[in-house]
N, C-alpha and C positions, 0 to 999 in steps of 0.2 A: 411317582416319587415313592409311593408305598412299596411297590414291587422292587425298585432299586434298593431301598433301604433294607428290605427283607433279605435280598440277595447279599448285600454287603455284610450284614450281621452274621449270616450263615458262613460266609467266607472267613470272617474274623474269628468266629467262635467255633467253627467246625461242627456245628450241630443244627438241629431244626430250631427255628424261632417261631413262636406262636404269638401273633399280635391280636389284641382284642379288636373286635369289629368296631367300626366307627359308630359312636353312640347316636348320631343324628341322621344316619342313612334313612331309617324308617320314619323318623320324626318329621322330616321335611315332607315326605309323601303323605303322612297323616295330617300335617298342617294344610297342605294343598287340598286334600280331599275334604277336610272340614270347611275350608273356605268355599269350595265349589258348592257344598251343600247349603251354605248360607245364601248364595246369590243366584242359584240356578232356577229356582221356582218363579213363575210369573204370577204376580198378585192378581187375584180375581175380584177386584173391588166392584161392588154392585152386582155381583153374580151370586145367585143362591147356590151354595156348595152342593145341596141335595139334588139340584137339577143336572149336575155334571156326572156323567158315567165315569167309572173308574178308568176304563180304557182311554177315554178322552182326557181325563186328568193327567194321565201319564204322558200325554203328548204335549202338555203345556209346559215345555221345557224352554228356558230362555234361548238356548243355542239354536232351537228349532224354529222359533218364531221371530227372532230379532230382526229388525230392519235398520239399516244404517241411519244414524242421526245426522242430519244436515245442519250446517251453520250458515250464518249470513256472510261469512268470508268467502271471497271468490279467488280464482286462480289468475285473475287479470294481471295482478302485479307481477307474477312469475312469468306470464306468457307475453306481456306487452312488448318486450324488447325483441323476442325471437319471432313472434307471430302477431304482427299488428292487427291483422284481420280476425284474430281468434275471438270467438264468442265466449264471454266470461261465463264460467260455471261455478256454482256453489260447491264448496269443499265440505266433505264429511268431517265430523268431529275427530275421527281417527286421523285423517290426513292433516288436520291442523295440529293435533297433539304430536304427530310425527316430527314436526318442525320446531316445536316449542319445548324447552326443558321444564317450564312451569306454565300451566294453563288453567284459566278459570272459565267455566261455561255459565253463561247467564241465560235465563229463560223463565217463562211462566210455569207455575205448577202444572205437572202433567205433560210437559214438553219433551220428556225423555231423558233428562239429565241423570237421574238415579239409575235408570235402565242401562244407560251407556256405561256408567261406573260399574254396575254389576256385570255387564257383558265383558268389559275389559278384564276384570278380576277373574271371571270364569275362564276366558280363553287363555290368559297367561298361566293360570294354574293348570288348566288342561294340557297346555303344550308341555309344561314341565313334567306332567304326569303321563304324557303320551296318550292322552284321551282321544279316541277316534272322532268324537262328535263336538269337541270344544277345544280349539287349538288356533294357531296362527293362521292356518288356511281358512278357517271359518271366520276369524276376526277380519281378515283382509279381503273377504269376498267382494266382487264388484258391486257398486251401488246399483240398486234396481233402476231400470229405465222407465219413467212414467210420465214424461212430458214430451211435447212435440219435438224439441231439439234432440232429445234422446232417441226418439223414433227415427229421426233422419240419420242417426249414426249407427243404426242397427247392423249395417253391413260391416262395421268395424268390430274387431274382436274386443269384447269387454275386458277392461283392465282391472286388476285387483287394486284395492286401496293401498296406498304406500304405508309401509312400516319397516324402518331400517334398524330397529334396536334389538331385535330378537326377543327371546322369552325373558321377561323381567320378573323377579320375585315380587308378587303383588301383596299389598297390605291395604285393607279397606276399613275406613272409619266412618261411622254415621255420626255426624256432629251433634245432632240432638241428643244422642245417647252419651256422647262425651261430655256435653254440658250437664246432663242430668246426673251422671255417675262419676265423671272424671274431674269435675271442678268443684270447688267449695260452693256452698249455698250463698246466694246473694246477700243474705243477712250476716254472713260470717266474714270477718276480716282476715284475708289470707293472700299470700303472694303466689301467683301462678308461676311455677318454675319452668325452665326451659325443657325439662324432661317430662312435664305433666302429660303430654300426649303419648309419649312412649310408655309411661307407666300405665296409662289407660289401655293401650294396645295389648300389653302383656297381661294385664289383669283380666282382659276379656277372653284370653285363651282358655280352653278347657283344662282341667287339672292334669290330664294325661299329656298335654302339650307344653306344660310349663318348663320341662327340661330343654325345650327347643329355643327358649328365649335367648340364651347366650349365642347360640349358633346363628339365629335369625339376625341379631344385632351385628355380628361380625360380617355376615354376608352382605348386609346392607351397607356397612361402612367400607367394605373391601371392593365389592363389585357393583353396588347400587341396586336399585329396584324401582318399583312403581308404587307411589303412595297416592291413594285415592281417598279424598275427603268428600263425603256426601253430605251436603248441607240442605237447608230449607229452600234456598233460591240459587245456590251456587254449587258447582262441583269443581274440585281442584285436583290436578294430577301433577306429579313430579317424576320425571324420568332422569335417572342417574344416581350417583352416590348420595347417601343421606349424611348430612353433617353430624359429627359426633356430639356437638353441643349447639344449642340455639339460644338466641337472646331471650331474656325474660320479657314477658309480655302480660298485659292486663286484659287483652282482648279475649 
């Protein structure tokens, strides 16, 4: 459209037309790079940082060490009609998210929910940035085979995990930080508005990325995205367009 408009104006005006560059071209890449920096490091809880060599520390990148998070949901419901003798297999969190526009992951602390959230954000941002080591290919890598049933299927070609939505613009929110900085204190009487979460998301952006707020909102409303909420015991993701307004809530 930009090229056609330039050509049209040249034909109408008979001269060269100089259009200003899109102001958000570099800002989106900067936003995605900032997000990747937020989620790519693997936390070393319980490990003495002094005991880790610098070359080892550089290898502790989430994209390099992540293993697919498995859920309790199986594919039996999908396969029951077509293959009655099919042995039920547990589905990965990615495979379940692929089929659900809204998803809540429940699990004990340390079960991998936050790591899955970070890995989704990392790979989505990496795909949009054309990163060689964090992208949709890495995200959908086949689930590792580590049980007897999998060993019996080794002669079969490993299949990538399903993902049919392409690269979605990711947004990640740590809910404990939202409660601490984005909501009124419990002692204060205040109404939580429908845009409170959005105000917190934009307030957390670095100062240099604040001009990207309007473009980010328009992209989410127009083409959708992936909203990732990292909570204490739950993680929630939404695939698709983000509604422009949400009901008021006191939760």
